[in-house]
C-alpha positions, -999 to 999 in steps of 0.1 A, spaced: -106 -88 616 -143 -71 621 -155 -70 587 -145 -107 579 -157 -118 612 -192 -99 602 -188 -118 566 -185 -153 586 -211 -144 609 -235 -136 583 -229 -169 563 -235 -184 591 -265 -170 597 -271 -175 563 -266 -207 565 -293 -209 599 -314 -197 576 -317 -227 550 -315 -252 577 -348 -234 592 -365 -226 561 -362 -264 554 -372 -274 589 -404 -249 588 -413 -261 555 -408 -300 566 -432 -287 598 -454 -270 573 -465 -304 559 -469 -321 591 -492 -296 600 -523 -311 585 -518 -344 608 -495 -332 637 -518 -305 644 -554 -301 622 -558 -340 621 -558 -339 662 -580 -313 662 -604 -324 638 -605 -357 663 -612 -336 691 -639 -320 672 -649 -356 667 -651 -369 702 -664 -341 713 -693 -346 690 -699 -386 700 -734 -386 713 -725 -424 722 -695 -413 749 -699 -397 784 -680 -369 798 -655 -387 820 -651 -407 782 -645 -376 762 -621 -361 784 -603 -397 785 -603 -398 745 -590 -365 741 -560 -368 767 -553 -401 749 -549 -377 712 -529 -351 728 -506 -376 744 -502 -391 708 -497 -356 690 -461 -351 675 -445 -318 692 -409 -327 686 -405 -307 649 -421 -278 665 -395 -277 698 -367 -286 677 -373 -256 654 -383 -234 685 -348 -245 698 -325 -234 663 -346 -203 665 -332 -190 699 -302 -199 693 -302 -178 659 -318 -150 677 -287 -156 706 -251 -134 702 -233 -169 707 -223 -180 671 -212 -144 670 -186 -141 702 -174 -176 682 -163 -162 655 -151 -129 674 -127 -150 699 -112 -178 663 -105 -145 644 -92 -122 672 -54 -138 676 -46 -114 643 -62 -85 660 -44 -92 694 -13 -93 679 -20 -58 660 -32 -43 687 -16 -53 717 13 -31 716 -6 -2 706 -29 -3 729 0 -6 753 18 27 738 -12 45 734 -19 68 767 -48 84 772 -51 118 786 -71 121 821 -112 124 815 -143 116 847 -159 96 823 -151 58 815 -131 47 847 -141 9 849 -123 11 811 -91 31 817 -92 5 849 -92 -24 826 -70 -4 805 -44 4 834 -44 -34 841 -41 -50 806 -9 -26 803 6 -43 832 -1 -72 818 -23 -83 850 -34 -117 851 -66 -121 824 -87 -150 839 -116 -151 860 -119 -131 891 -91 -112 882 -92 -90 849 -117 -62 853 -152 -67 838 -169 -34 851 -167 -20 821 -188 -44 798 -222 -49 803 -240 -84 816 -247 -105 782 -208 -101 775 -195 -107 810 -217 -143 808 -203 -147 776 -172 -152 786 -175 -178 808 -178 -216 789 -201 -241 797 -169 -254 818 -164 -223 839 -132 -215 823 -124 -182 810 -125 -169 776 -92 -149 772 -94 -141 739 -128 -129 737 -119 -105 765 -93 -88 749 -122 -81 718 -145 -67 743 -111 -47 759 -104 -33 719 -142 -28 712 -148 -7 747 -116 17 739 -124 25 701 -159 34 712 -151 52 738 -125 69 717 -153 77 688 -173 91 720 -150 112 730 -146 93 769 -108 85 757 -88 113 742 -52 102 730 -23 127 734 -5 116 708 -30 118 687 -45 148 662 -75 138 656 -89 120 691 -79 147 711 -103 170 737 -123 195 715 -109 223 734 -75 218 718 -87 223 686 -96 257 699 -78 293 708 -63 281 744 -99 291 769 -72 312 791 -60 334 760 -95 334 749 -109 348 785 -80 374 786 -76 388 746 -115 381 740 -117 420 730 -88 416 710 -91 385 693 -127 395 682 -113 429 665 -89 408 647 -116 385 634 -139 410 627 -163 397 649 -175 423 675 -210 429 662 -214 389 678 -202 395 707 -237 393 724 -260 366 717 -291 379 729 -286 406 705 -278 384 676 -305 364 676 -330 395 683 -322 409 649 -322 373 631 -357 373 648 -368 401 631 -353 393 597 -367 358 599 -404 370 606 -399 397 580 -393 370 556 -419 345 565 -441 376 559 -430 385 524 -428 348 511 -459 343 521 -477 377 506 -458 365 471 -466 331 477 -506 336 459 -488 351 429 -456 328 422 -465 309 394 -431 283 402 -449 273 440 -469 243 443 -485 234 476 -493 202 486 -513 191 513 -494 172 537 -479 208 542 -447 200 518 -440 222 489 -428 222 448 -403 254 437 -398 252 403 -366 267 388 -373 273 348 -337 276 326 -325 311 319 -327 314 281 -285 315 275 -268 287 285 -234 302 300 -219 270 303 -217 260 273 -184 266 259 -183 293 230 -161 269 204 -175 292 171 -151 319 185 -116 303 190 -100 295 161 -118 257 140 -84 249 112 -57 252 135 -51 232 171 -33 251 197 -4 233 213 -16 233 251 28 241 257 23 266 234 -6 282 258 13 274 290 41 295 280 21 320 264 1 327 295 36 330 313 44 354 292 16 375 308 14 366 342 54 351 352 34 320 360 67 299 364 86 321 383 66 302 412 85 272 407 111 283 427 138 254 446 131 239 474 164 248 491 172 278 473 186 303 496 213 331 482 221 314 448 192 316 420 194 278 399 177 284 371 156 251 352 142 257 314 106 263 306 105 234 289 113 211 321 89 233 340 67 232 311 66 193 306 64 181 345 30 208 341 16 188 315 28 150 330 14 155 360 -17 172 351 -26 153 317 -19 123 338 8 112 315 33 105 344 66 123 340 87 98 336 71 85 301 64 121 297 105 128 296 107 96 271 80 110 244 93 144 243 119 160 226 143 191 241 139 175 275 160 149 293 144 123 319 175 133 346 168 174 333 126 163 342 131 145 371 153 167 390 131 194 385 95 179 395 118 165 428 129 199 435 106 225 418 68 211 424 60 219 457 27 224 461 27 256 477 46 267 440 17 250 415 -7 268 441 15 299 438 17 298 399 -24 290 400 -30 324 422 -2 347 394 -29 331 369 -59 343 387 -46 376 399 -40 377 357 -75 373 353 -87 389 375 -71 424 365 -86 413 327 -124 438 317 -137 407 299 -143 380 330 -168 408 346 -188 403 317 -198 371 336 -211 386 370 -242 386 383 -236 420 398 -207 438 403 -207 444 444 -210 404 450 -187 375 434 -211 345 435 -189 309 440 -194 274 437 -173 237 446 -185 204 440 -162 168 445 -154 147 421 -142 109 425 -112 95 411 -100 59 415 -64 54 427 -45 29 416 -24 8 444 -30 8 481 -34 45 496 -41 52 531 -59 81 521 -84 70 495 -115 52 509 -135 17 499 -166 24 477 -186 -2 453 -208 26 443 -179 46 426 -147 22 425 -160 -14 426 -138 -33 444 -114 -5 444 -106 24 463 -108 56 456 -107 101 462 -124 129 457 -108 159 441 -130 189 457 -132 223 433 -146 257 433 -148 282 409 -163 320 410 -187 329 379 -158 342 363 -148 307 357 -115 314 377 -109 279 394 -92 293 427 -86 266 451 -89 226 452 -83 198 476 -81 161 476 -97 145 500 -109 109 508 -139 99 493 -158 86 525 -158 126 540 -183 140 541 -176 172 512 -197 199 538 -166 199 560 -142 212 535 -167 243 518 -149 261 549 -115 251 543 -119 266 503 -139 294 515 -108 309 541 -81 296 518 -75 318 490 -68 353 494 -73 364 453 -105 356 450 -130 365 480 -165 349 480 -198 365 485 -224 344 481 -211 302 475 -233 276 465 -229 233 470 -250 208 462 -264 187 488 -234 170 498 -219 203 510 -246 215 529 -253 207 563 -271 228 591 -243 239 605 -224 251 578 -253 274 571 -246 292 610 -208 290 604 -207 307 571 -230 334 579 -205 343 611 -174 340 584 -196 365 564 -205 342 534 -242 336 522 -243 299 517 -267 289 485 -269 256 482 -290 235 461 -309 213 484 -326 175 471 -361 180 482 -362 215 495 -396 213 497 -398 189 525 -371 204 546 -380 218 580 -386 249 585 -379 273 620 -397 302 632 -385 317 674 -409 312 700 -444 316 697 -441 291 663 -477 301 655 -474 339 654 -487 356 618 -489 319 609 -524 319 602 -532 332 570 -492 321 562 -491 288 532 -456 285 541 -456 276 576 -427 271 601 -423 232 617 -401 234 643 -390 264 667 -356 275 672 -335 266 706 -326 296 718 -311 281 745 -289 259 736 -273 293 717 -273 313 745 -256 284 768 -232 275 748 -223 312 728 -190 318 740 -174 283 730 -191 286 696 -178 325 695 -142 309 704 -143 283 676 -154 312 649 -126 328 659 -101 301 652 -112 293 621 -113 331 607 -75 338 625 -65 309 608 -53 290 642 -68 256 627 -89 245 601 -129 238 594 -123 205 584 -103 194 614 -125 207 637 -158 186 624 -136 153 620 -132 159 659 -167 168 659 -182 143 641 -161 113 655 -186 118 689 -210 91 689 -232 115 705 -234 152 694 -210 174 712 -224 205 726 -203 228 700 -223 210 671 -253 213 685 -253 250 691 -239 253 656 -265 231 645 -294 252 664 -281 286 655 -274 273 611 -313 264 617 -323 302 614 -302 307 590 -314 278 570 -346 289 573 -342 327 561 -324 311 531 -354 287 520 -376 317 525 -354 336 503 -351 310 477 -388 302 471 -396 337 468 -369 348 448 -362 336 411 -331 351 399 -318 338 433 -323 303 421 -310 307 384 -279 320 401 -274 292 418 -284 269 389 -262 284 362 -232 287 392 -236 249 399 -236 245 362 -196 260 355 -187 239 380 -197 209 364 -185 221 335 -151 220 355 -157 187 364 -157 178 325 -128 198 319 -109 178 347 -112 146 325 -109 163 294 -71 176 305 -61 145 324 -58 125 290 -33 98 300 -54 89 331 -89 108 330 -106 81 356 -79 79 380 -49 86 399 -17 69 395 0 88 428 -7 69 462 1 94 488 -19 121 492 6 150 489 17 139 455 -19 137 444 -28 174 456 5 180 436 -9 162 401 -46 179 409 -32 220 411 -6 211 376 -43 198 365 -60 230 372 -31 253 366 -37 235 333 -74 247 334 -65 281 345 -45 289 320 -64 278 291 -94 297 301 -63 328 305 -56 322 270 -85 321 260 -99 357 275 -64 370 262 -77 354 228 -110 364 233 -100 402 240 -78 404 209 -110 395 188 -129 421 205 -101 446 197 -100 435 155 -136 443 155 -146 461 126 -173 488 141 -191 494 177 -221 471 162 -194 442 160 -177 449 187 -209 446 211 -225 420 193 -192 398 203 -192 410 234 -232 395 239 -220 368 229 -193 363 250 -209 367 276 -234 344 274 -213 314 268 -180 302 287 -147 307 287 -148 273 301 -137 261 265 -103 234 252 -120 218 221 -95 242 200 -70 230 224 -40 207 214 -35 183 243 -28 150 229 6 158 218 19 157 175 20 122 161 49 114 135 47 94 107 79 96 89 93 67 76 119 67 101 92 63 133 71 40 114 100 15 110 105 -18 132 133 -6 157 124 -35 184 129 -64 161 89 -79 161 90 -91 134 114 -116 119 135 -103 87 121 -111 58 140 -143 38 147 -136 1 128 -155 -23 
């Protein structure tokens, strides 16, 4: 109703503006006569030498009396009407009937948790739920502003009950989003404390919980800030000392800067197609079966209700299910175009064995197998640190989906979702998730970093969409280095501890603002409780951020995360300016995740730009199958390359091959046949459906 009302209101405003423009044109055309003509006549009267002062005054009064101002008065009234909210309220009232039918029973069923805020609104809600008399003098209106109260009374003194209900629904929605109202039955709109470790338990077991989470060193906020203060000042000194010799740094007159990142000589994100079979396309099913023989990934597809009796299923059915979902072909169509697999067998296999947990376990099995290989380590920058990255990719959803959201920029009139994928520098695709296309990706970065037990990230990169100052603070506490590629990085705000001008006289890169230490210290205990909650996996970062972001005003906990994150962000920006190798490593890793996104579409041959599934769990299963196929191809590539190294004729050839592998990406798929095989036999070419009429004898 709201969007329809807004659209109708905009149309009304547009029509009013057209009418006013025509009226303004008419008024402008009459200006010369009604205004300037009168002024010229008055000027002539004033210059007349044969008239006395009294006669001049009388003549001027006569001219003014006959001047036309009706057009101006009417235009003034129209402009005033347009500027008021009267039309908007009329449209809301007209459109509210459907809204009342939908929301009235919902509001009556909701139970709001007690709060000291919004007492006037709570009184109105209680009155509404009790079916009180909604008429003038009876309906509670203290929660409304004066303009809304005035709008409720018509010119004939009657009360606009429908408009009152709309105002009530709007006020409830605003209060829920601001946190002034919390819903007992909701997971998304409960009090912030309910998303964290219980306060009583926290106070009782704080020391033990911090030990379990490995956060004991962060117990004292003053000590933490003292270490960061020293580190930040030292980084300012180092960055500015090296600024004069930094050939890639350009300082602007307005105090901002530009930092360039030259490309590395080798393009590791370029697939190494020349090393793989050129005259033989490897069937995808063969790739999957070969990888299964190496790591046993298909053993992860256990029956949902399996207890004591092991129920076997055929490998062809499992492989067909993986390809049908992962390649976007659809399971039923996969059964129709496949041999050695019946439709009933494939349906039964997918229904009972393709859970999200099973497919993720299969992906982990492939990643563990690659972890045990030596060849993937060629792509690591250092052996004591693992660099990872993540990025989202938009897909349209066919059909109505509660999980999808609309975006004209990406989907036109349709709706869609985002597949958020994580990749490490060895090209392992170690996690993925499906999120609404309207959600900001940054909240899900933490979920991915905390989820996987196979790949342990040390430094993580995203693009600008995956970055916020709060994420900087949270990743630091969780033990990850956050290294995003931020758009317009030279215009980012830099922070310093008080005093801001300490040592800044000869600095080229200077701080813009000071750190809000007070808010960090004041709310540190709650911040530490939140970090412990995430570290012990008692709740996810995305759920906590979803609630924090739902508040119309920034929650104190979010303000603390943001203030702390500004310190960590400033440290990172200063390092980013000074360290070319860091900048290149970030670019290199983000190139890999962009290559992984192209890989995703290459695998999804059936529907490369959309999901045919509408339920979130079905979408996640299909996406996990797609990731399993990609991981299997990468694993097969590593196995094939390892075999080629073994077959090298001498040490020099072996070293040359290793250098070539290290300089290019194993995320290559040109040699894989994902389309199947075509049968051009006479039997298959014959018309079996009677599309053409039979030929008549001559």
